[in-house]
Each structure stands twice: as structure tokens, then as C-alpha cells.
N, C-alpha and C positions, 0 to 999 in steps of 0.2 A: 504493500500500499504506499503510495506516495502521499505524504502530508502536506507538503509545500510545493507549489509551483512558481516558476518565474511569472511576472505579469504578462509577459508576450507569449507565453507557452501555448502552442497549437491546440494541446489537450485540454486547455481551459474552456470548457463549453458548459452549457446550461446544467447537465447532469453532474459535471465534476466540480464546479465551483459557484454554481448559482447564476441568477440573472445579472446581477451587478458586476460580478466578477467577469463573466462571459462578455459583457458589453465593454469593460475596461480592456480586457485582452484584444478585442476587435479594434478598439480605438488605438491602442498601443501598436498593434501591427499594421495599422493603417498609416503610422507615422505621426499621428496627432499628438499634441503635448499633453502627457499624463504624468502626474507626479509618479515617482518611483515607488515600488511597493512589491507585494507578492501575494499569492492566493493560498489560503488554508482550505483544503478539498472538503467537500461536504462529507466524505467518508470519514476523515479525521475528526471533523466536528462531531459527528454522530457518535463516534467511539469516545470522545472525550465526555460528552454530556450524559452518555448512558451510565456513566459511574454514579451520577447523582440521583438516579430513580426519580421518585416523586417528590423530592425535596423543594 
């Protein structure tokens, strides 16, 4: 499981990083000015929050 993806990664799509992340990836790949950053994948997020249960 990849938990972190570069902002311009081609694998950063809706299913992998969510809607906002996918949009930022498209803008970055198009050469538009986007602040630097990275994606935390939805899979990594779900794994993290699953430890909290119903808290």
C-alpha cells in the first residue's frame, strides 16, 4: 500500500486520493501554479481512522 503520493503523480485519481486531490493533481500536471504538497491516499486514511472505532 502506498500511503503518500507526489502531488503530480498520475496515480492520483478520484478513487486513490479523493476529488480535491485528483483535481490538484490534474492542475499540477497541466503546469498551472499549485502550491507544493503531497497526497495521503484514501486507503491510508481509512487504515488510520479504523483504529478509532466509534470514538
